[in-house]
DRENTIBA-129565 format. One record per atom (N, C-alpha, C): residue in one letter; x, y, z. Coordinates in nm, 4 decimals. Example, Ala and Ser with C-alpha at 12.3 -4.5 7.8 and 13.67 -1.06 7.14 Angstrom:
2
['A', [1.3190, -0.5690, 0.7800]]
['A', [1.2300, -0.4500, 0.7800]]
['A', [1.3200, -0.3300, 0.7800]]
['S', [1.2850, -0.2250, 0.7080]]
['S', [1.3670, -0.1060, 0.7140]]
['S', [1.2900, 0.0030, 0.7870]]
***
This chain:
108
['M', [-1.0565, 0.9761, -1.7475]]
['M', [-0.9343, 0.9747, -1.6711]]
['M', [-0.9659, 0.9262, -1.5304]]
['K', [-0.8777, 0.8454, -1.4752]]
['K', [-0.8943, 0.7906, -1.3412]]
['K', [-0.7697, 0.8182, -1.2575]]
['L', [-0.7905, 0.8260, -1.1269]]
['L', [-0.6800, 0.8374, -1.0326]]
['L', [-0.6794, 0.7116, -0.9477]]
['I', [-0.5673, 0.6423, -0.9506]]
['I', [-0.5508, 0.5206, -0.8715]]
['I', [-0.4698, 0.5556, -0.7476]]
['Y', [-0.5248, 0.5234, -0.6323]]
['Y', [-0.4527, 0.5328, -0.5057]]
['Y', [-0.4162, 0.3890, -0.4690]]
['A', [-0.2888, 0.3586, -0.4625]]
['A', [-0.2452, 0.2236, -0.4274]]
['A', [-0.1577, 0.2310, -0.3030]]
['I', [-0.2040, 0.1699, -0.1951]]
['I', [-0.1297, 0.1694, -0.0691]]
['I', [-0.0572, 0.0358, -0.0606]]
['V', [0.0760, 0.0440, -0.0579]]
['V', [0.1604, -0.0743, -0.0707]]
['V', [0.2558, -0.0822, 0.0481]]
['N', [0.2804, -0.2030, 0.0971]]
['N', [0.3759, -0.2252, 0.2047]]
['N', [0.5143, -0.1794, 0.1592]]
['N', [0.5918, -0.1195, 0.2493]]
['N', [0.7253, -0.0699, 0.2137]]
['N', [0.8145, -0.1779, 0.1535]]
['S', [0.7949, -0.3016, 0.1917]]
['S', [0.8766, -0.4110, 0.1384]]
['S', [0.8570, -0.4288, -0.0120]]
['D', [0.7419, -0.3856, -0.0643]]
['D', [0.7108, -0.4032, -0.2056]]
['D', [0.7227, -0.2749, -0.2866]]
['T', [0.7538, -0.1641, -0.2219]]
['T', [0.7546, -0.0336, -0.2885]]
['T', [0.8483, -0.0289, -0.4087]]
['K', [0.9700, -0.0754, -0.3919]]
['K', [1.0685, -0.0666, -0.4993]]
['K', [1.0239, -0.1462, -0.6221]]
['S', [0.9786, -0.2689, -0.6025]]
['S', [0.9398, -0.3523, -0.7173]]
['S', [0.8150, -0.2978, -0.7860]]
['V', [0.7200, -0.2443, -0.7088]]
['V', [0.6000, -0.1836, -0.7689]]
['V', [0.6401, -0.0616, -0.8508]]
['C', [0.7239, 0.0234, -0.7955]]
['C', [0.7669, 0.1457, -0.8633]]
['C', [0.8414, 0.1130, -0.9930]]
['Q', [0.9326, 0.0181, -0.9883]]
['Q', [1.0081, -0.0199, -1.1074]]
['Q', [0.9170, -0.0777, -1.2153]]
['A', [0.8220, -0.1621, -1.1756]]
['A', [0.7312, -0.2242, -1.2728]]
['A', [0.6401, -0.1199, -1.3370]]
['L', [0.5884, -0.0266, -1.2580]]
['L', [0.5027, 0.0786, -1.3132]]
['L', [0.5807, 0.1668, -1.4101]]
['T', [0.7020, 0.2047, -1.3712]]
['T', [0.7850, 0.2895, -1.4563]]
['T', [0.8208, 0.2181, -1.5866]]
['S', [0.8575, 0.0908, -1.5769]]
['S', [0.8917, 0.0132, -1.6965]]
['S', [0.7744, 0.0031, -1.7931]]
['A', [0.6524, 0.0018, -1.7389]]
['A', [0.5322, -0.0086, -1.8225]]
['A', [0.4863, 0.1276, -1.8735]]
['G', [0.5577, 0.2339, -1.8373]]
['G', [0.5248, 0.3661, -1.8877]]
['G', [0.4286, 0.4476, -1.8033]]
['Y', [0.4037, 0.4040, -1.6811]]
['Y', [0.3148, 0.4787, -1.5914]]
['Y', [0.3971, 0.5774, -1.5094]]
['Y', [0.3405, 0.6933, -1.4849]]
['Y', [0.4006, 0.7921, -1.3959]]
['Y', [0.3277, 0.7838, -1.2628]]
['A', [0.4040, 0.7846, -1.1549]]
['A', [0.3423, 0.7729, -1.0226]]
['A', [0.4091, 0.8685, -0.9256]]
['T', [0.3288, 0.9212, -0.8365]]
['T', [0.3804, 1.0004, -0.7256]]
['T', [0.3768, 0.9115, -0.6026]]
['K', [0.4888, 0.9067, -0.5285]]
['K', [0.4975, 0.8240, -0.4089]]
['K', [0.4872, 0.9116, -0.2853]]
['L', [0.4046, 0.8686, -0.1914]]
['L', [0.3911, 0.9373, -0.0632]]
['L', [0.4173, 0.8375, 0.0483]]
['A', [0.4989, 0.8756, 0.1450]]
['A', [0.5203, 0.7908, 0.2615]]
['A', [0.3939, 0.7932, 0.3460]]
['S', [0.3500, 0.6764, 0.3918]]
['S', [0.2298, 0.6689, 0.4741]]
['S', [0.2495, 0.5624, 0.5814]]
['T', [0.1601, 0.5609, 0.6775]]
['T', [0.1681, 0.4648, 0.7879]]
['T', [0.0330, 0.4006, 0.8080]]
['G', [0.0337, 0.2690, 0.8203]]
['G', [-0.0910, 0.1966, 0.8450]]
['G', [-0.1365, 0.2155, 0.9878]]
['G', [-0.2657, 0.2126, 1.0096]]
['G', [-0.3205, 0.2343, 1.1431]]
['G', [-0.3169, 0.1124, 1.2319]]
['F', [-0.3327, -0.0077, 1.1743]]
['F', [-0.3429, -0.1292, 1.2559]]
['F', [-0.2087, -0.1679, 1.3164]]
['L', [-0.1060, -0.1807, 1.2339]]
['L', [0.0253, -0.2212, 1.2831]]
['L', [0.1218, -0.1040, 1.2947]]
['S', [0.0778, 0.0142, 1.2549]]
['S', [0.1635, 0.1330, 1.2512]]
['S', [0.2910, 0.1060, 1.1735]]
['S', [0.2788, 0.0264, 1.0695]]
['S', [0.3954, -0.0068, 0.9884]]
['S', [0.4025, 0.0849, 0.8678]]
['G', [0.5223, 0.0962, 0.8129]]
['G', [0.5440, 0.1836, 0.6993]]
['G', [0.4805, 0.1314, 0.5722]]
['S', [0.4294, 0.2233, 0.4950]]
['S', [0.3741, 0.1891, 0.3646]]
['S', [0.3978, 0.3065, 0.2706]]
['T', [0.3715, 0.2830, 0.1444]]
['T', [0.3836, 0.3873, 0.0429]]
['T', [0.2509, 0.3984, -0.0289]]
['T', [0.2036, 0.5198, -0.0474]]
['T', [0.0827, 0.5434, -0.1250]]
['T', [0.1241, 0.5982, -0.2603]]
['F', [0.0862, 0.5245, -0.3650]]
['F', [0.1131, 0.5678, -0.5018]]
['F', [-0.0096, 0.6393, -0.5549]]
['L', [0.0107, 0.7523, -0.6210]]
['L', [-0.0946, 0.8231, -0.6925]]
['L', [-0.0624, 0.8104, -0.8407]]
['I', [-0.1529, 0.7469, -0.9160]]
['I', [-0.1280, 0.7195, -1.0569]]
['I', [-0.2486, 0.7662, -1.1367]]
['C', [-0.2283, 0.8603, -1.2278]]
['C', [-0.3373, 0.9098, -1.3115]]
['C', [-0.3268, 0.8402, -1.4472]]
['V', [-0.4341, 0.7721, -1.4889]]
['V', [-0.4314, 0.6942, -1.6127]]
['V', [-0.5603, 0.7144, -1.6917]]
['E', [-0.5522, 0.6838, -1.8196]]
['E', [-0.6721, 0.6795, -1.9024]]
['E', [-0.7584, 0.5630, -1.8554]]
['D', [-0.8893, 0.5745, -1.8749]]
['D', [-0.9825, 0.4726, -1.8260]]
['D', [-0.9439, 0.3314, -1.8684]]
['E', [-0.9008, 0.3159, -1.9933]]
['E', [-0.8721, 0.1819, -2.0457]]
['E', [-0.7424, 0.1215, -1.9905]]
['K', [-0.6622, 0.2000, -1.9181]]
['K', [-0.5364, 0.1501, -1.8633]]
['K', [-0.5448, 0.1152, -1.7148]]
['V', [-0.6610, 0.1343, -1.6550]]
['V', [-0.6769, 0.1084, -1.5107]]
['V', [-0.6470, -0.0371, -1.4776]]
['D', [-0.7086, -0.1300, -1.5502]]
['D', [-0.6901, -0.2726, -1.5188]]
['D', [-0.5449, -0.3156, -1.5350]]
['S', [-0.4768, -0.2614, -1.6344]]
['S', [-0.3365, -0.2957, -1.6569]]
['S', [-0.2494, -0.2475, -1.5402]]
['A', [-0.2728, -0.1264, -1.4931]]
['A', [-0.1961, -0.0728, -1.3799]]
['A', [-0.2230, -0.1535, -1.2528]]
['I', [-0.3494, -0.1877, -1.2302]]
['I', [-0.3838, -0.2665, -1.1110]]
['I', [-0.3195, -0.4049, -1.1174]]
['K', [-0.3137, -0.4629, -1.2357]]
['K', [-0.2499, -0.5944, -1.2513]]
['K', [-0.1024, -0.5879, -1.2123]]
['I', [-0.0339, -0.4833, -1.2562]]
['I', [0.1079, -0.4659, -1.2211]]
['I', [0.1248, -0.4537, -1.0696]]
['I', [0.0419, -0.3717, -1.0072]]
['I', [0.0499, -0.3533, -0.8617]]
['I', [0.0230, -0.4851, -0.7901]]
['S', [-0.0770, -0.5581, -0.8359]]
['S', [-0.1129, -0.6865, -0.7733]]
['S', [-0.0007, -0.7890, -0.7850]]
['E', [0.0647, -0.7920, -0.8996]]
['E', [0.1725, -0.8890, -0.9211]]
['E', [0.2954, -0.8594, -0.8362]]
['K', [0.3182, -0.7334, -0.8049]]
['K', [0.4390, -0.6945, -0.7317]]
['K', [0.4162, -0.6723, -0.5824]]
['S', [0.2919, -0.6825, -0.5369]]
['S', [0.2595, -0.6633, -0.3947]]
['S', [0.2144, -0.7961, -0.3376]]
['R', [0.3013, -0.8622, -0.2666]]
['R', [0.2640, -0.9945, -0.2168]]
['R', [0.2267, -0.9900, -0.0685]]
['R', [0.1340, -1.0751, -0.0322]]
['R', [0.0948, -1.0882, 0.1077]]
['R', [0.1917, -1.1841, 0.1748]]
['R', [0.2195, -1.1594, 0.3008]]
['R', [0.3093, -1.2455, 0.3762]]
['R', [0.2643, -1.2493, 0.5216]]
['K', [0.3104, -1.3479, 0.5927]]
['K', [0.2807, -1.3606, 0.7354]]
['K', [0.3945, -1.2966, 0.8143]]
['Q', [0.3573, -1.2334, 0.9246]]
['Q', [0.4564, -1.1668, 1.0087]]
['Q', [0.4126, -1.1808, 1.1536]]
['F', [0.5083, -1.2029, 1.2420]]
['F', [0.4780, -1.2078, 1.3847]]
['F', [0.4964, -1.0677, 1.4428]]
['V', [0.3984, -1.0240, 1.5221]]
['V', [0.4061, -0.8932, 1.5868]]
['V', [0.3898, -0.9118, 1.7370]]
['P', [0.4554, -0.8255, 1.8153]]
['P', [0.4429, -0.8375, 1.9605]]
['P', [0.2991, -0.8120, 2.0051]]
['S', [0.2609, -0.8813, 2.1078]]
['S', [0.1270, -0.8634, 2.1624]]
['S', [0.1417, -0.8158, 2.3062]]
['V', [0.0858, -0.7003, 2.3346]]
['V', [0.0922, -0.6452, 2.4703]]
['V', [-0.0510, -0.6231, 2.5170]]
['N', [-0.0825, -0.6705, 2.6324]]
['N', [-0.2162, -0.6561, 2.6882]]
['N', [-0.2134, -0.5642, 2.8097]]
['S', [-0.3201, -0.4904, 2.8282]]
['S', [-0.3318, -0.4006, 2.9419]]
['S', [-0.4242, -0.4637, 3.0458]]
['V', [-0.3802, -0.4651, 3.1698]]
['V', [-0.4621, -0.5180, 3.2780]]
['V', [-0.5397, -0.4046, 3.3433]]
['G', [-0.4842, -0.2872, 3.3460]]
['G', [-0.5476, -0.1726, 3.4100]]
['G', [-0.4479, -0.0992, 3.4972]]
['M', [-0.4769, 0.0251, 3.5236]]
['M', [-0.3916, 0.1079, 3.6092]]
['M', [-0.2470, 0.1099, 3.5596]]
['G', [-0.2276, 0.1064, 3.4259]]
['G', [-0.0936, 0.1156, 3.3714]]
['G', [-0.0136, -0.0129, 3.3785]]
['T', [-0.0769, -0.1232, 3.4174]]
['T', [-0.0072, -0.2505, 3.4252]]
['T', [-0.0216, -0.3242, 3.2920]]
['Y', [0.0907, -0.3639, 3.2357]]
['Y', [0.0911, -0.4341, 3.1084]]
['Y', [0.1629, -0.5670, 3.1242]]
['F', [0.1216, -0.6646, 3.0487]]
['F', [0.1976, -0.7881, 3.0430]]
['F', [0.2086, -0.8295, 2.8978]]
['S', [0.3116, -0.9032, 2.8685]]
['S', [0.3390, -0.9411, 2.7311]]
['S', [0.2870, -1.0821, 2.7040]]
['S', [0.2163, -1.0957, 2.5972]]
['S', [0.1693, -1.2258, 2.5514]]
['S', [0.2620, -1.2717, 2.4393]]
['P', [0.2518, -1.3966, 2.4004]]
['P', [0.3336, -1.4421, 2.2877]]
['P', [0.2996, -1.3615, 2.1624]]
['P', [0.3951, -1.3448, 2.0725]]
['P', [0.3676, -1.2725, 1.9481]]
['P', [0.2539, -1.3399, 1.8713]]
['I', [0.1803, -1.2609, 1.7961]]
['I', [0.0724, -1.3164, 1.7150]]
['I', [0.1085, -1.3027, 1.5672]]
['E', [0.0602, -1.3982, 1.4887]]
['E', [0.0879, -1.3971, 1.3456]]
['E', [-0.0233, -1.3213, 1.2734]]
['V', [0.0159, -1.2258, 1.1892]]
['V', [-0.0805, -1.1481, 1.1110]]
['V', [-0.0387, -1.1507, 0.9646]]
['S', [-0.1338, -1.1265, 0.8789]]
['S', [-0.1084, -1.1184, 0.7361]]
['S', [-0.0810, -0.9726, 0.7002]]
['V', [0.0320, -0.9457, 0.6346]]
['V', [0.0675, -0.8099, 0.5945]]
['V', [0.1000, -0.8096, 0.4459]]
['G', [0.1141, -0.6917, 0.3910]]
['G', [0.1512, -0.6797, 0.2511]]
['G', [0.0303, -0.6727, 0.1610]]
['G', [0.0530, -0.7042, 0.0357]]
['G', [-0.0530, -0.6876, -0.0616]]
['G', [-0.0694, -0.5392, -0.0893]]
['A', [-0.1822, -0.5021, -0.1431]]
['A', [-0.2079, -0.3614, -0.1727]]
['A', [-0.3544, -0.3314, -0.1502]]
['T', [-0.3818, -0.2098, -0.1087]]
['T', [-0.5185, -0.1595, -0.1015]]
['T', [-0.5283, -0.0544, -0.2103]]
['I', [-0.6269, -0.0705, -0.2985]]
['I', [-0.6348, 0.0139, -0.4174]]
['I', [-0.7717, 0.0806, -0.4260]]
['F', [-0.7702, 0.2114, -0.4506]]
['F', [-0.8915, 0.2890, -0.4752]]
['F', [-0.8797, 0.3510, -0.6129]]
['V', [-0.9901, 0.3564, -0.6859]]
['V', [-0.9913, 0.4206, -0.8172]]
['V', [-1.1030, 0.5238, -0.8169]]
['T', [-1.0686, 0.6476, -0.8528]]
['T', [-1.1679, 0.7548, -0.8562]]
['T', [-1.1640, 0.8252, -0.9910]]
['D', [-1.2744, 0.8899, -1.0248]]
['D', [-1.2806, 0.9710, -1.1464]]
['D', [-1.2016, 1.0991, -1.1261]]
['V', [-1.1409, 1.1474, -1.2333]]
['V', [-1.0675, 1.2742, -1.2308]]
['V', [-1.1418, 1.3716, -1.3209]]
['E', [-1.1828, 1.4813, -1.2626]]
['E', [-1.2547, 1.5818, -1.3397]]
['E', [-1.1587, 1.6625, -1.4266]]
['R', [-1.0411, 1.6910, -1.3724]]
['R', [-0.9444, 1.7716, -1.4468]]
['R', [-0.8041, 1.7264, -1.4085]]
['Y', [-0.7182, 1.7164, -1.5096]]
['Y', [-0.5807, 1.6761, -1.4866]]
['Y', [-0.4904, 1.7647, -1.5704]]
['E', [-0.3914, 1.8257, -1.5080]]
['E', [-0.2942, 1.9087, -1.5777]]
['E', [-0.1555, 1.8748, -1.5296]]
['K', [-0.0643, 1.8686, -1.6226]]
['K', [0.0761, 1.8494, -1.5874]]
['K', [0.1501, 1.9704, -1.6414]]
['V', [0.1915, 2.0604, -1.5499]]
['V', [0.2535, 2.1858, -1.5932]]
['V', [0.4001, 2.1912, -1.5558]]
***
């Protein structure tokens, strides 16, 4: 048994959830926030049999797309003085996935 942690951009949460459910996977959704852009994301917890890990990851990968986004850039000069630079383009989206062994799993 494996536990998949999939951290997905909020823009892709609905499509990932629908695809996993349609394929027969049960997932717990947790609201989370990324540290770099402080943007919203969803962490899915999915417990699967070992042989179903690749199938679940494929679904997540297909429904989590990377995209470019402009974010404000603020620079600090010192003593609380800030100035604004032009927005910078960053790559967001996709999914970050961790897979761990599960010693015990119960659904009560």
